[in-house]
OpenMM code with the backbone's topology and positions (N, CA, C; nanometers):
from openmm import Vec3, app, unit

residues = "ASN SER PHE SER ALA GLU SER PRO GLN GLU SER LEU PRO CYS VAL PHE LEU ARG TRP VAL ALA GLU HIS LEU GLN HIS ARG HIS ILE VAL LEU ASP GLU GLU THR ALA CYS ARG THR SER VAL ASP MET PRO LEU ALA LEU CYS ILE PHE GLU HIS LEU PHE LEU GLY GLY LEU GLY GLY ALA ALA ASP GLU ALA ILE ARG GLY VAL PRO ALA ARG GLU LEU PHE LEU PRO ALA HIS ASP GLU GLY ALA PRO ALA THR THR PRO THR VAL CYS THR LYS ASP THR CYS SER GLU ALA MET SER ASP VAL ARG SER THR SER ALA GLU SER PHE ASP ASP HIS PRO".split()
positions = [
    Vec3(1.1938, 3.7710, -0.2678),
    Vec3(1.1432, 3.8939, -0.2522),
    Vec3(1.2184, 3.9998, -0.2233),
    Vec3(1.3554, 4.0173, -0.2790),
    Vec3(1.4295, 4.0982, -0.2529),
    Vec3(1.4523, 4.2239, -0.3486),
    Vec3(1.3596, 4.2540, -0.4158),
    Vec3(1.3751, 4.3639, -0.4987),
    Vec3(1.3761, 4.4981, -0.4299),
    Vec3(1.4586, 4.5976, -0.4920),
    Vec3(1.4428, 4.7300, -0.4374),
    Vec3(1.5245, 4.8029, -0.5353),
    Vec3(1.5517, 4.9432, -0.5298),
    Vec3(1.5869, 5.0157, -0.6328),
    Vec3(1.7608, 5.0093, -0.6517),
    Vec3(1.8025, 4.9337, -0.5675),
    Vec3(1.9509, 4.8970, -0.5629),
    Vec3(1.9766, 4.7395, -0.6424),
    Vec3(1.8481, 4.6921, -0.6817),
    Vec3(1.8714, 4.5279, -0.7371),
    Vec3(1.9337, 4.5398, -0.8595),
    Vec3(2.0393, 4.4476, -0.8808),
    Vec3(2.1139, 4.4588, -0.9937),
    Vec3(2.0132, 4.4344, -1.1163),
    Vec3(2.0469, 4.4815, -1.2318),
    Vec3(1.9683, 4.4717, -1.3596),
    Vec3(1.9356, 4.3285, -1.4105),
    Vec3(2.0287, 4.2437, -1.3703),
    Vec3(2.0219, 4.1005, -1.4151),
    Vec3(1.9709, 4.0281, -1.3008),
    Vec3(1.9220, 4.0733, -1.1823),
    Vec3(1.8630, 3.9964, -1.0770),
    Vec3(1.7269, 3.9327, -1.1041),
    Vec3(1.6929, 3.8393, -1.0753),
    Vec3(1.5657, 3.7649, -1.0838),
    Vec3(1.4482, 3.8280, -1.0494),
    Vec3(1.4465, 3.8933, -0.9400),
    Vec3(1.3118, 3.9895, -0.9265),
    Vec3(1.3233, 4.0940, -1.0301),
    Vec3(1.4079, 4.1516, -1.0778),
    Vec3(1.4111, 4.2722, -1.1714),
    Vec3(1.3614, 4.2300, -1.3337),
    Vec3(1.4237, 4.1009, -1.3431),
    Vec3(1.3942, 4.0313, -1.4851),
    Vec3(1.2477, 3.9678, -1.4715),
    Vec3(1.1964, 3.9141, -1.3539),
    Vec3(1.0657, 3.8776, -1.3597),
    Vec3(0.9641, 3.9977, -1.3605),
    Vec3(0.9890, 4.1128, -1.2726),
    Vec3(0.8977, 4.2155, -1.3024),
    Vec3(0.9032, 4.2752, -1.4348),
    Vec3(0.9854, 4.2814, -1.5093),
    Vec3(1.0027, 4.3341, -1.6294),
    Vec3(0.9194, 4.2277, -1.7434),
    Vec3(0.9438, 4.0866, -1.7190),
    Vec3(0.8648, 4.0062, -1.7820),
    Vec3(0.7227, 4.0242, -1.7615),
    Vec3(0.6696, 4.0488, -1.6344),
    Vec3(0.5434, 4.0698, -1.5925),
    Vec3(0.4632, 4.1868, -1.6594),
    Vec3(0.5369, 4.2926, -1.6565),
    Vec3(0.5063, 4.4207, -1.7263),
    Vec3(0.4930, 4.4037, -1.8835),
    Vec3(0.5562, 4.3217, -1.9470),
    Vec3(0.5623, 4.2922, -2.0868),
    Vec3(0.4697, 4.1876, -2.1474),
    Vec3(0.4146, 4.1033, -2.0362),
    Vec3(0.3395, 3.9896, -2.0933),
    Vec3(0.2013, 3.9681, -2.0234),
    Vec3(0.1869, 4.0299, -1.8916),
    Vec3(0.0650, 4.0034, -1.8303),
    Vec3(-0.0501, 4.1086, -1.8466),
    Vec3(-0.1472, 4.0857, -1.8565),
    Vec3(-0.2689, 4.1955, -1.8932),
    Vec3(-0.3001, 4.2408, -1.7473),
    Vec3(-0.3031, 4.1366, -1.6463),
    Vec3(-0.3415, 4.1734, -1.4940),
    Vec3(-0.2159, 4.1738, -1.4263),
    Vec3(-0.1263, 4.2667, -1.4546),
    Vec3(0.0025, 4.2769, -1.3681),
    Vec3(-0.0060, 4.2667, -1.2332),
    Vec3(-0.1051, 4.3169, -1.1682),
    Vec3(-0.1095, 4.3626, -1.0267),
    Vec3(-0.1056, 4.2043, -0.9668),
    Vec3(-0.1564, 4.0932, -1.0379),
    Vec3(-0.1878, 3.9564, -1.0043),
    Vec3(-0.0577, 3.9083, -0.9055),
    Vec3(0.0778, 3.9693, -0.9539),
    Vec3(0.1884, 3.9123, -0.8803),
    Vec3(0.2243, 3.9782, -0.7375),
    Vec3(0.1461, 4.0735, -0.7261),
    Vec3(0.1628, 4.1552, -0.5928),
    Vec3(0.0705, 4.0926, -0.4737),
    Vec3(0.1145, 4.0988, -0.3616),
    Vec3(0.0428, 4.0623, -0.2487),
    Vec3(-0.0762, 4.1456, -0.2496),
    Vec3(-0.2015, 4.0962, -0.1928),
    Vec3(-0.3235, 4.1590, -0.1982),
    Vec3(-0.3475, 4.2634, -0.1015),
    Vec3(-0.2669, 4.2496, 0.0291),
    Vec3(-0.2738, 4.3405, 0.1156),
    Vec3(-0.2040, 4.4759, 0.0863),
    Vec3(-0.0769, 4.4893, 0.0713),
    Vec3(-0.0283, 4.5946, 0.0455),
    Vec3(0.0336, 4.6351, -0.1306),
    Vec3(0.0296, 4.5414, -0.1797),
    Vec3(0.0764, 4.5501, -0.3298),
    Vec3(0.2131, 4.5983, -0.3313),
    Vec3(0.2932, 4.5854, -0.2331),
    Vec3(0.4251, 4.6212, -0.2257),
    Vec3(0.5318, 4.5094, -0.2287),
    Vec3(0.4742, 4.3860, -0.2121),
    Vec3(0.5663, 4.2759, -0.2523),
    Vec3(0.5116, 4.1815, -0.3428),
    Vec3(0.5994, 4.0942, -0.4132),
    Vec3(0.5506, 4.0024, -0.4885),
    Vec3(0.5011, 3.8794, -0.4209),
    Vec3(0.4001, 3.8031, -0.4811),
    Vec3(0.3363, 3.7032, -0.4119),
    Vec3(0.2863, 3.6224, -0.5149),
    Vec3(0.3741, 3.5111, -0.5516),
    Vec3(0.3386, 3.3997, -0.6789),
    Vec3(0.2768, 3.2697, -0.5968),
    Vec3(0.1478, 3.2289, -0.6010),
    Vec3(0.1090, 3.1020, -0.5290),
    Vec3(0.1124, 3.0070, -0.6440),
    Vec3(0.1199, 2.8817, -0.5868),
    Vec3(0.1146, 2.7587, -0.6892),
    Vec3(0.0274, 2.7756, -0.8110),
    Vec3(-0.1051, 2.8194, -0.7996),
    Vec3(-0.1894, 2.8429, -0.9574),
    Vec3(-0.1348, 2.9247, -1.0313),
    Vec3(-0.0981, 3.0340, -0.9888),
    Vec3(-0.0477, 3.1611, -1.0481),
    Vec3(0.0971, 3.0886, -1.1299),
    Vec3(0.1620, 3.0372, -1.0415),
    Vec3(0.2911, 2.9785, -1.0843),
    Vec3(0.2744, 2.8756, -1.2215),
    Vec3(0.1804, 2.7893, -1.2053),
    Vec3(0.1348, 2.6882, -1.2852),
    Vec3(0.1002, 2.7613, -1.4202),
    Vec3(0.0111, 2.8599, -1.4106),
    Vec3(-0.0087, 2.9326, -1.5240),
    Vec3(0.0895, 3.0009, -1.5971),
    Vec3(0.1803, 3.0562, -1.5263),
    Vec3(0.2984, 3.1345, -1.5899),
    Vec3(0.3974, 3.0112, -1.6671),
    Vec3(0.4081, 2.8803, -1.5767),
    Vec3(0.4988, 2.8013, -1.6598),
    Vec3(0.4462, 2.7478, -1.7802),
    Vec3(0.2992, 2.7210, -1.7645),
    Vec3(0.2371, 2.6540, -1.8919),
    Vec3(0.2589, 2.7767, -2.0096),
    Vec3(0.2391, 2.8782, -1.9738),
    Vec3(0.2366, 2.9842, -2.0758),
    Vec3(0.3729, 3.0161, -2.1481),
    Vec3(0.4820, 2.9904, -2.0457),
    Vec3(0.6117, 3.0078, -2.1065),
    Vec3(0.6621, 2.8769, -2.1649),
    Vec3(0.6646, 2.7597, -2.1218),
    Vec3(0.7041, 2.6320, -2.1599),
    Vec3(0.6179, 2.5643, -2.2659),
    Vec3(0.4747, 2.5873, -2.2315),
    Vec3(0.3713, 2.5159, -2.3362),
    Vec3(0.3195, 2.6065, -2.4533),
    Vec3(0.3450, 2.7341, -2.4164),
    Vec3(0.2739, 2.8389, -2.5200),
    Vec3(0.1558, 2.8683, -2.4880),
    Vec3(0.0773, 2.8182, -2.3849),
    Vec3(-0.0546, 2.8602, -2.3532),
    Vec3(-0.0827, 2.7779, -2.2393),
    Vec3(-0.2139, 2.8049, -2.1857),
    Vec3(-0.2637, 2.7367, -2.0874),
    Vec3(-0.3125, 2.5914, -2.0985),
    Vec3(-0.2828, 2.5139, -2.0173),
    Vec3(-0.3423, 2.3712, -2.0368),
    Vec3(-0.4539, 2.3555, -1.9259),
    Vec3(-0.4029, 2.2726, -1.8387),
    Vec3(-0.5131, 2.2470, -1.7295),
    Vec3(-0.5515, 2.3761, -1.6436),
    Vec3(-0.4876, 2.4753, -1.6313),
    Vec3(-0.5201, 2.5909, -1.5696),
    Vec3(-0.5996, 2.6779, -1.6470),
    Vec3(-0.6342, 2.6615, -1.7507),
    Vec3(-0.6924, 2.7487, -1.8561),
    Vec3(-0.8428, 2.7819, -1.7848),
    Vec3(-0.9047, 2.7054, -1.7194),
    Vec3(-1.0610, 2.7098, -1.6688),
    Vec3(-1.0551, 2.7918, -1.5294),
    Vec3(-0.9343, 2.7973, -1.4743),
    Vec3(-0.9174, 2.8467, -1.3470),
    Vec3(-0.9296, 2.9664, -1.3082),
    Vec3(-0.9705, 3.0284, -1.1943),
    Vec3(-0.9642, 3.1666, -1.1802),
    Vec3(-0.8555, 3.1840, -1.0813),
    Vec3(-0.7823, 3.2807, -1.0877),
    Vec3(-0.6526, 3.3298, -1.0043),
    Vec3(-0.6887, 3.4503, -0.9401),
    Vec3(-0.6978, 3.4485, -0.8285),
    Vec3(-0.7577, 3.5740, -0.7272),
    Vec3(-0.8546, 3.6494, -0.7985),
    Vec3(-0.9618, 3.5561, -0.8555),
    Vec3(-1.0830, 3.6188, -0.9124),
    Vec3(-1.0951, 3.6650, -1.0718),
    Vec3(-0.9556, 3.6469, -1.1255),
    Vec3(-0.9439, 3.6689, -1.2485),
    Vec3(-0.9223, 3.5457, -1.3248),
    Vec3(-1.0247, 3.5234, -1.4381),
    Vec3(-0.9979, 3.3990, -1.5085),
    Vec3(-0.8676, 3.3925, -1.5740),
    Vec3(-0.7885, 3.2599, -1.5561),
    Vec3(-0.6721, 3.2571, -1.6126),
    Vec3(-0.6456, 3.2785, -1.7531),
    Vec3(-0.7762, 3.2655, -1.8363),
    Vec3(-0.7325, 3.2994, -1.9781),
    Vec3(-0.7175, 3.4373, -2.0024),
    Vec3(-0.7551, 3.5056, -1.9145),
    Vec3(-0.7371, 3.6706, -1.9108),
    Vec3(-0.6126, 3.7176, -1.8534),
    Vec3(-0.5378, 3.6456, -1.8008),
    Vec3(-0.4077, 3.6755, -1.7293),
    Vec3(-0.2983, 3.7529, -1.8326),
    Vec3(-0.3067, 3.6899, -1.9439),
    Vec3(-0.1766, 3.7053, -2.0380),
    Vec3(-0.2171, 3.8198, -2.1527),
    Vec3(-0.1355, 3.9007, -2.1963),
    Vec3(-0.1652, 3.9736, -2.3271),
    Vec3(-0.1755, 3.9039, -2.4275),
    Vec3(-0.2502, 3.9323, -2.5255),
    Vec3(-0.2701, 3.8450, -2.6407),
    Vec3(-0.1421, 3.8295, -2.7122),
    Vec3(-0.1009, 3.7258, -2.7825),
    Vec3(0.0239, 3.7003, -2.8404),
    Vec3(0.0372, 3.7960, -2.9783),
    Vec3(0.1657, 3.8364, -3.0223),
    Vec3(0.1771, 3.9057, -3.1164),
    Vec3(0.1725, 3.8509, -3.2453),
    Vec3(0.0959, 3.8859, -3.3522),
    Vec3(0.1115, 3.8361, -3.4885),
    Vec3(0.2435, 3.8121, -3.5517),
    Vec3(0.2539, 3.7343, -3.6198),
    Vec3(0.3873, 3.7021, -3.6822),
    Vec3(0.4269, 3.7933, -3.7651),
    Vec3(0.3250, 3.8683, -3.8282),
    Vec3(0.3456, 3.9905, -3.9214),
    Vec3(0.3732, 4.1284, -3.8475),
    Vec3(0.3608, 4.1299, -3.7233),
    Vec3(0.3679, 4.2496, -3.6382),
    Vec3(0.5003, 4.2679, -3.5898),
    Vec3(0.5522, 4.3833, -3.5910),
    Vec3(0.7008, 4.4271, -3.5569),
    Vec3(0.7272, 4.3794, -3.4192),
    Vec3(0.8498, 4.2980, -3.3923),
    Vec3(0.8725, 4.2573, -3.2688),
    Vec3(0.8978, 4.3842, -3.1647),
    Vec3(0.8789, 4.3601, -3.0271),
    Vec3(0.9141, 4.4770, -2.9512),
    Vec3(1.0537, 4.4532, -2.9076),
    Vec3(1.1130, 4.5751, -2.8919),
    Vec3(1.2578, 4.5609, -2.8395),
    Vec3(1.2528, 4.5281, -2.6869),
    Vec3(1.3493, 4.4175, -2.6532),
    Vec3(1.3179, 4.3872, -2.5142),
    Vec3(1.3859, 4.5097, -2.4161),
    Vec3(1.3185, 4.5185, -2.3015),
    Vec3(1.3678, 4.6194, -2.2020),
    Vec3(1.4866, 4.5837, -2.1387),
    Vec3(1.5873, 4.6908, -2.1338),
    Vec3(1.7000, 4.6647, -2.0367),
    Vec3(1.6775, 4.7091, -1.9305),
    Vec3(1.6942, 4.6236, -1.8272),
    Vec3(1.6666, 4.6335, -1.6780),
    Vec3(1.7810, 4.7051, -1.6113),
    Vec3(1.7547, 4.8299, -1.5771),
    Vec3(1.8382, 4.9359, -1.5040),
    Vec3(1.7754, 4.9610, -1.3660),
    Vec3(1.8341, 5.0287, -1.2744),
    Vec3(1.7851, 5.0629, -1.1627),
    Vec3(1.6542, 5.1456, -1.1834),
    Vec3(1.6495, 5.2368, -1.2949),
    Vec3(1.5387, 5.3147, -1.3174),
    Vec3(1.4228, 5.2230, -1.3803),
    Vec3(1.4606, 5.1434, -1.4753),
    Vec3(1.3579, 5.0332, -1.5542),
    Vec3(1.2995, 4.9748, -1.4545),
    Vec3(1.3730, 4.9023, -1.3526),
    Vec3(1.3173, 4.8052, -1.2566),
    Vec3(1.2352, 4.8816, -1.1460),
    Vec3(1.2715, 4.9870, -1.1011),
    Vec3(1.1566, 5.0526, -1.0453),
    Vec3(1.0515, 5.1150, -1.1190),
    Vec3(1.0601, 5.1230, -1.2441),
    Vec3(0.9310, 5.1810, -1.3376),
    Vec3(0.8658, 5.0361, -1.3446),
    Vec3(0.9156, 4.9187, -1.3602),
    Vec3(0.8377, 4.8186, -1.3720),
    Vec3(0.7525, 4.7842, -1.2537),
    Vec3(0.8301, 4.7904, -1.1341),
    Vec3(0.7272, 4.7865, -1.0202),
    Vec3(0.6341, 4.8998, -1.0112),
    Vec3(0.6579, 5.0027, -1.0342),
    Vec3(0.5474, 5.1238, -1.0410),
    Vec3(0.4532, 5.0921, -1.1341),
    Vec3(0.4775, 5.0277, -1.2528),
    Vec3(0.3710, 5.0083, -1.3634),
    Vec3(0.2920, 4.8914, -1.2922),
    Vec3(0.3666, 4.8059, -1.2268),
    Vec3(0.2815, 4.6942, -1.1706),
    Vec3(0.1726, 4.7484, -1.0421),
    Vec3(0.2548, 4.8135, -0.9794),
    Vec3(0.1644, 4.8942, -0.8666),
    Vec3(0.0525, 4.9647, -0.8954),
    Vec3(0.0581, 5.0517, -1.0206),
    Vec3(-0.0159, 5.1293, -1.0553),
    Vec3(-0.1544, 5.0750, -1.1196),
    Vec3(-0.1488, 4.9476, -1.1522),
    Vec3(-0.2559, 4.8727, -1.2203),
    Vec3(-0.3294, 4.7993, -1.0790),
    Vec3(-0.2518, 4.7742, -0.9858),
    Vec3(-0.3152, 4.6921, -0.8852),
    Vec3(-0.4494, 4.7420, -0.8040),
    Vec3(-0.4335, 4.8738, -0.7721),
    Vec3(-0.5607, 4.9253, -0.6902),
    Vec3(-0.6696, 4.9512, -0.7950),
    Vec3(-0.6561, 4.9756, -0.9223),
    Vec3(-0.7984, 4.9752, -1.0277),
    Vec3(-0.8131, 4.8326, -1.0331),
    Vec3(-0.7358, 4.7414, -1.0662),
    Vec3(-0.7820, 4.5935, -1.1057),
    Vec3(-0.8097, 4.5179, -0.9737),
    Vec3(-0.7661, 4.5530, -0.8612),
    Vec3(-0.8252, 4.5030, -0.7384),
    Vec3(-0.9715, 4.5330, -0.7286),
    Vec3(-1.0064, 4.6434, -0.7663),
    Vec3(-1.1561, 4.7063, -0.7430),
    Vec3(-1.2340, 4.6332, -0.8494),
    Vec3(-1.1700, 4.6336, -0.9532),
    Vec3(-1.2440, 4.5368, -1.0683),
    Vec3(-1.2730, 4.3931, -1.0442),
    Vec3(-1.2126, 4.3399, -0.9606),
    Vec3(-1.2213, 4.2060, -0.9373),
    Vec3(-1.2338, 4.1797, -0.7869),
    Vec3(-1.3423, 4.1156, -0.7396),
    Vec3(-1.3410, 4.0694, -0.6025),
    Vec3(-1.2490, 3.9741, -0.5580),
] * unit.nanometer
topology = app.Topology()
chain = topology.addChain("A")
for resn in residues:
    res = topology.addResidue(resn, chain)
    for name in ("N", "CA", "C"):
        topology.addAtom(name, app.Element.getBySymbol(name[0]), res)
């Protein structure tokens, strides 16, 4: 959890937050519930992320709730094959900070929506 404005663009925290901003519908879910200023990924969330990445969807975790959010609702819908591909975001100090800001900005609203 060593992300900061000075984090190198290829650092794992920067890459992870960029991935979260591009793939999770409920981006706040990766932040700690108390302050929303640190990443906090527990085992059920990690399992959902790994299943999504490596299996292309949720397996056994699909019926679980992660911090009150149904696992099926965590991820953005997959792009249609005919849809134009998005350009990967290049992680710079500014874009990493923006990714964290994006994740934080949804946290207060989303935490209010889900007990």
